[in-house]
C-alpha positions in Angstrom: 11.3 81.0 -58.2 14.0 81.0 -55.6 17.0 78.8 -56.3 17.0 75.3 -54.9 18.8 75.0 -51.6 20.2 71.7 -52.7 23.7 71.8 -54.1 24.4 70.1 -57.4 26.0 66.7 -57.4 29.7 66.9 -56.7 29.5 70.3 -55.0 32.1 70.8 -52.3 29.4 72.1 -50.0 27.5 68.9 -49.8 27.7 67.0 -46.5 26.9 63.5 -45.9 26.8 63.9 -42.2 28.6 65.4 -39.3 32.1 64.2 -38.9 32.6 61.8 -35.9 35.0 62.8 -33.2 38.0 60.5 -32.9 37.7 58.2 -29.8 40.0 59.4 -27.0 43.2 57.5 -26.7 43.2 55.5 -23.5 45.2 57.0 -20.8 48.1 54.8 -19.5 46.9 55.4 -16.0 43.4 54.3 -16.8 44.5 51.3 -18.8 46.8 50.0 -16.0 45.1 48.6 -12.9 45.4 50.7 -9.8 48.5 50.1 -7.8 46.5 49.1 -4.7 44.7 46.4 -6.7 47.9 45.2 -8.3 49.8 44.8 -5.0 46.8 43.5 -2.9 47.2 39.9 -4.2 50.9 39.7 -3.5 50.4 41.3 0.0 47.7 38.7 0.9 50.0 35.9 -0.4 52.8 37.2 1.8 50.5 37.5 4.8 49.2 33.9 4.4 52.7 32.5 3.8 54.1 34.3 6.9 51.3 33.3 9.1 51.5 29.7 8.1 55.1 29.6 9.1 54.6 30.9 12.7 51.3 29.4 13.7 52.8 26.1 14.7 53.7 25.7 18.4 57.4 26.2 18.7 60.1 27.2 21.1 59.8 30.9 20.3 56.0 31.0 20.5 56.0 29.1 23.8 58.5 31.6 25.3 56.4 34.5 24.2 53.2 32.9 25.6 54.9 32.4 29.0 56.1 35.9 29.1 52.7 37.2 28.1 51.1 35.2 30.9 53.5 36.7 33.4 53.1 40.2 31.8 56.9 40.6 31.9 58.6 42.7 29.2 55.9 41.8 26.7 56.2 44.9 24.4 60.0 44.7 24.0 59.8 40.9 23.5 57.1 40.9 20.8 58.8 43.8 19.0 62.0 41.9 19.0 60.5 38.8 17.7 58.5 40.6 15.0 61.4 42.7 13.9 63.7 39.6 13.8 61.1 38.0 11.5 61.0 41.1 9.4 64.8 41.0 8.9 64.7 37.3 8.0 61.8 37.9 5.6 63.7 40.8 3.9 66.8 38.6 3.6 64.8 35.7 2.1 63.1 38.0 -0.4 66.5 39.5 -1.3 67.8 36.0 -2.0 70.0 35.4 1.0 69.1 31.7 0.8 71.8 31.2 -1.8 74.4 32.2 0.8 73.5 29.3 3.1 73.8 26.9 0.2 77.4 28.1 -0.3 78.2 27.1 3.3 77.4 23.4 3.6 78.6 23.1 7.2 76.3 25.9 8.4 73.0 23.8 8.8 74.8 21.2 11.0 76.4 23.9 13.2 73.1 25.7 13.7 71.3 22.4 14.4 73.8 21.5 17.1 73.7 24.9 18.7 69.9 25.1 18.6 69.4 21.6 20.0 71.8 22.2 22.8 70.0 25.4 23.8 66.6 23.8 23.6 67.6 20.9 25.8 69.0 23.2 28.5 66.0 25.5 28.5 63.6 22.5 28.5 65.4 21.2 31.6 65.0 24.6 33.3 61.2 24.6 32.6 60.8 21.0 33.7 62.6 21.7 36.9 60.3 24.7 37.4 57.3 22.5 36.8 58.2 20.2 39.7 59.6 23.0 41.9 57.8 25.1 44.5 54.3 25.9 43.4 54.0 29.6 42.8 51.3 30.0 40.2 50.9 33.6 39.0 53.2 34.7 41.8 56.0 33.9 39.4 55.7 37.3 37.8 59.0 37.1 36.0 60.2 40.3 37.6 63.5 38.6 38.5 64.4 38.3 34.8 65.9 41.5 33.4 65.0 42.8 30.1 68.4 42.0 28.7 68.1 38.4 29.7 64.6 38.1 28.2 65.8 39.5 24.9 68.9 37.3 25.0 66.8 34.2 25.3 64.4 35.5 22.6 67.5 36.0 20.4 68.6 32.4 21.0 65.1 31.0 20.3 65.0 33.0 17.1 68.5 33.0 15.6 69.7 29.6 16.9 66.9 27.7 15.3 67.9 26.4 11.8 64.3 25.9 10.9 63.8 29.6 11.0 66.4 30.0 8.2 65.1 27.1 6.2 61.5 28.2 6.4 61.8 32.0 6.4 64.7 32.3 4.1 63.9 29.3 1.9 60.1 29.2 1.6 59.4 32.9 1.8 62.2 33.6 -0.7 61.0 30.9 -3.0 57.4 32.1 -3.1 58.6 35.7 -3.7 60.2 34.7 -7.0 56.8 34.9 -8.8 56.7 38.6 -8.1 58.7 41.5 -9.3 59.2 45.1 -8.3 56.5 46.7 -6.2 54.6 43.4 -6.1 57.6 41.7 -4.4 57.8 44.5 -2.0 54.1 44.1 -1.2 54.6 40.4 -0.7 57.4 41.0 1.8 55.4 43.7 3.7 52.4 41.3 3.9 54.6 38.6 5.4 56.1 41.0 7.9 52.6 42.2 8.8 51.6 38.6 9.7 54.6 38.4 12.1 53.6 41.6 13.9 50.0 40.6 14.1 50.8 37.1 15.4 53.3 38.1 18.1 51.3 41.0 19.4 48.2 38.8 19.6 50.1 36.0 21.3 51.9 38.2 23.8 48.9 40.4 24.8 46.2 37.8 24.2 47.8 35.5 26.7 46.5 37.7 29.4 43.0 36.3 28.8 44.4 33.0 30.3 45.6 34.7 33.4 42.6 33.7 35.6 43.2 30.0 34.7 47.0 30.4 35.3 46.5 31.6 38.9 46.5 27.9 39.8 49.9 26.6 40.6 49.0 23.3 39.1 48.1 25.0 35.8 51.3 26.9 35.8 53.3 23.7 36.4 51.4 22.0 33.6 52.4 24.8 31.2 56.0 24.6 32.2 56.0 20.9 31.7 54.4 21.3 28.3 56.9 23.9 27.3 59.7 21.6 28.3 58.3 18.7 26.2 58.0 21.0 23.2 61.6 22.2 23.6 62.9 18.6 23.8 60.7 17.5 20.9 62.1 20.3 18.7 65.7 19.4 19.8 65.1 15.8 19.0 63.8 16.7 15.6 66.9 18.8 14.9 69.2 16.0 16.0 67.2 13.4 14.0 67.5 15.5 10.9 71.2 15.8 11.5 72.1 12.2 12.2 68.9 10.2 11.3 
C-alpha cells in the first residue's frame, strides 16, 4: 500500500492555509487629499470675501463705470484698479493691518484727505451734469492716461475704507488658513477683483445705447456726484460724529 500523503501530526510540512499577504502600507500621497481639493475651499472663500468688498457702489466703481461708458483708457484703468487691490490683499494677508494700528493718527489723516478729494470730484461731476449736454459725445479723449490713472490712484489709495476693509477684513479671514491654503485664499480674493473690474469696465459698453442721450449722461454724472458726497459725508461723520 502506498504511504499516506498526509503528514503525521506536528510535521513541519503541514500547512493550515496559504499565508496572507500583508496589506500594503498607505502611501502618504494617497492618504492626503489632493492639493487642488485642499486649496479649493480657501480659494472660494477668498473669492467670496473679495467680491463682497467691492460689489457695493463706491467712488472707485463709479469712476470705472464712467470711463467704461466713454471707452476711454479702459484696459489700463481696470488693470490699475485690480492690481492695486491685489497689493492691498497681499498686504492684508501678510499682516500689514498691525502697522496701521501702530499709527493712531493715520485713519484720521486718510479720512480728511479722502473726503476732500471726493467733495471736489463730486462738484466736478455735478457741474458736468448741469453743463452743456454732450451725451456720448463726451468721449473722454481730453483726459490723458496719466490723469485717469492719477484719479484712479486717488480713489483707491486715499479711501480709508479700502484699508479698513481690505487690510482688516481680508487679513482677519486669512488667519484661519496656513501655508498653501492661505496663498490660495489670497489668490481667490485677487481673482475676484480682476473679474469684477474687467466686467465693470467692459460690461459698461452694453449701456452705451442708453447713454447716447444727453439727459441720461447728465443723470449719471449727478448720481456719481451724490455718491461721492455721500461717501465723503460718511468719512467725516465717522471722524467727528
